[in-house]
N, C-alpha and C positions, 0 to 999 in steps of 0.2 A: 822228560820226553822232549824231543825236538819240536820246534815251532815252525810251521811253513810260512812262506812269504805270501800273506793273504792278498796283497794287491795283484799278484800274478794269478790268483785263483778265482777272484770275483770282481765284478765291476760295481758292486753294491756297497757303498760306504757304510750304511747302517749294519749290513751283515758282517762286514769286517770288524766293526766295533763289538757286536754281540759275540761273534765267534772267536775273538781274540782270547777269551777266557773260557772257552768251551773245552772240557777235557776230551770229548769225543773227537773233536778236530785233531787234537794232539795225538790221540791214540791211533786214529786212522792214518795220520801222517807218519807216525813212528813205524807203522807197518810198511807203508810205501817206501819210505826212505831206507828202512832196514833191509828190505828185500831187493830194492832196485838201485839204491843210491839217490842222492838228492836230485841230481839233474834228470835222471830217468823217471823219478817219482813225479816231478813237475810235468814232464811230457806225458806220462801215463794219465795223470789226472786231467790234463788238458784235452786229451784225445779220446777219453772214455765217457760213455753214457751209461747210466745205471737205470735199469727198469725193474720194478718189482710187480709181478702179477699177483695181486692180492688174493686172499682166499675167496672173496666174493665173486671174482671173475672165474675162478676155477669151479666154484659151486654152480655158477650160472651156465657153465659149459661153453664159454666163448674164449677161453685162453688161447686156443690154437688160432682162432681168427685174428686175435691181437698180434700174435707173433708173426703171422703172415703179412699183416699190414706193415709192421715195422721193417721187415726185410724188403718188402716192395718199395719202401721209401729210401732204400739204398744203405741201410744199416747192416753191418756184418757182426754176428755174435762172436765173441772171443772167449767167453766163459759163462758158466752157469752154476747155481747152487740151490739146493732145496733149503728154504728158510721157514722156520716156525717162530713167528714173532709172539711175544707175550705182552701182558698188561704194561709192564715197565717200558717195553720197546715201543708201544703205541705213544706213550708220553715223551719218550726220547726222540722219536722220529718227527712228531708233529708238535713239538713243544711250543712253537710260535703260533701255529694255526689254532691251537686249542686253548689259547688264553681266555677266550670268552665262551668256551664250550659248556653246554648244560651237562648235568649229571647223566641225563638220558643219552646224550650223544657219546659220552665217554663209555657208558655201559654197553652201548651197541657196538662201538668200535672194538671194545674188548671181546664182545661176542663174535664179531667178524673174524678177528685173528684167532679166536678159539675154535673156529670151524675146522681148521687143519692147516697144513703148510701152504706156503706160497712159493713162487719161483723167482729167483733173482737172476737176471741176465745182464752181462756187461757187453756193450757194443762199441764199435768204431763206425765212423762214417767216411766215405770216400772224399767228401768235401770238407772234413774237419768240423770243429765246434760241435762235437757230438752231443754233449749234455744239453746245451741250449736248443739245439735242433730237435732233439727227441721230445723235450718239454713242449715245444711249440706244436709238435705233432700230437701230443697227448690230448689237448683240448681242455677247456675249463671245467669247473665243478658243476656249473648250471646247465641242465639239459635245455635244448632249444637255442643255446647260444654257441654251439660248437659246429665246426665243419662236419659234414656228413661222413667224411673219411677220417676223422680224428679217432684216436685210439679209444677214447671213452665212448664215442658213438658206436664204433665197431663192437666194443664190449657189451653194449646194451645198458650202460649206466643209467639208472632211472631217476636218480636224485643226488643231492649234494652229500649224502652220507655213503651210499654205495657207489663210490667213484671207481672202484675196480682196478685202476692202474695208477701206480706211483712212479714218478721219475725224479731224479736229482736235477735241480734247476740249473746248476753250473758246476764247474770243476771243484769248487770248495765244498759244495754239497756232496759230490761224489766221495771226497775224502772223508767227510764226517759220517755219511750214511753207510759206508763200508764198515765202520766201527759200530754202528747201530745194529746192522743186520747179522754180523758174523763175529764170533769170538776170535782170539788172536791166531790160533793155528789154522783154522779154516780160512780166515781172511788172508793170511800170508800165502796159503796154498793157491787160493783163487787168483790173487794178484800175480804170483809167479807164473802160473799156467796161462793166464790171459795175456801177460806181457809177451810171451814167446809165441802166441797163436799166430799162424800164418794168414795170408790174404784170403784163404778159403774159409776161415773162421772155424768155430768148434761146433758145427752142427750136431754131430753125434753126442757131444756132452750135453747140449741143450735138450736134445730128444730124450736122453736117458733121465735127466733131471725132471723134465716135464712128465714123463711116464710115471716116475715115482710120486710126483705130486698128485696127478690125476687119479692114481690108484687109491688115494685116501678119500675120495669123494664118491657120492652116489652117481647113478646114471645121469648124464647131462640133460636128458629130456625132463627129468623130474626137477632138476635145478632151474631150468627155464620156466617151468610151470609155476614154481614157487615165486620166481621173480615177477611174474605177471599177475599174481594173485591180488584180489581186491583188498582194500585197506581194512575195513571192518570198523566196529564200534570202539570208541575210547571212553573210559569212565570220565565223568565231568570233573571230578576232583583229582588234582594232579597226584596226590599221595596214593590214591587208589590205582591210578594208571601206572605209577611207578612200580607198585607191588605186582600188578599184573604183568608188566614188562619183565620184571625179575623172574617171575614164575615161568613165563613162556620161553625165555631164552635158556632156561635150565632144563628144557625138555630132554628126555633120553633120545639118543640117536641124532646124527648130524642132519638128516633130512628134516625132521621137525624143527630143529634149531634154526636151520637156514630159512624155513618158512616163516618162523617167528621174527627173525632178523629182517627179512625182506618186508614183512607186513609193518612192523613197528618203525622201520626207517622212513615210512611215508607219513607217520602220525605224530612223532615227537618233536618238540621244539629243539633246535640245534644251537641257538645262540642265546647267552644270558644277556638280558637287557637290550635285545635287538629283535629283528624279524624272526618269525618262526623258522624259516628256512635260510 
């Protein structure tokens, strides 16, 4: 597979070192270069932002609010796809961030993506540098440290686990994460259609994909209620708590599983050998 010029895709020297041997980077670049040619692939990566509305934001009923905030900030959608991430995808997407993750954190992230599909949207911005610009708008993981109009605040993200919105940090992450989210044929089709999308964007395509995603979830009011539910008791012994967590997130029906994920996200340790949150 061809190798991209990493220096043109990221300013981060450590990321260049790590991603130089990442097969997902080569796979994503192979699609871009194969569909568009090397020069256009470079331009596409540089002008495109990737947003993934995670299953937790759809379950909470705030996905539409997030999309409205993105477009109000001057971003134009150019393509969209329904994405169902699985356990291996969680580890591929966040391999760096999860180096110190607890078993409970991994289990809950698996349960989040198991709730149902999410929505992948590609954007451009009238002022360029779309990926970095959208990541700044996203806001950080920690509640209380974000701007009130950041995407995660708009989404109602309550803690560092249910962050609800994912964005690619820079053009190199756009290349890599296209390969994380979509298989070859779907990825090539999205790249091709997004590349030729006009200045008015692909609003109908986003609306159709969003409708398909939302249809897989319960009534939004019940999702918001689960998000605001009280934490509850946790067994004092970690092994007992882990067994109870396993039982709760295996509940029948997406509504009860979302309630369990929302409750346990407030209770479990997230970092091995570090702070609880």
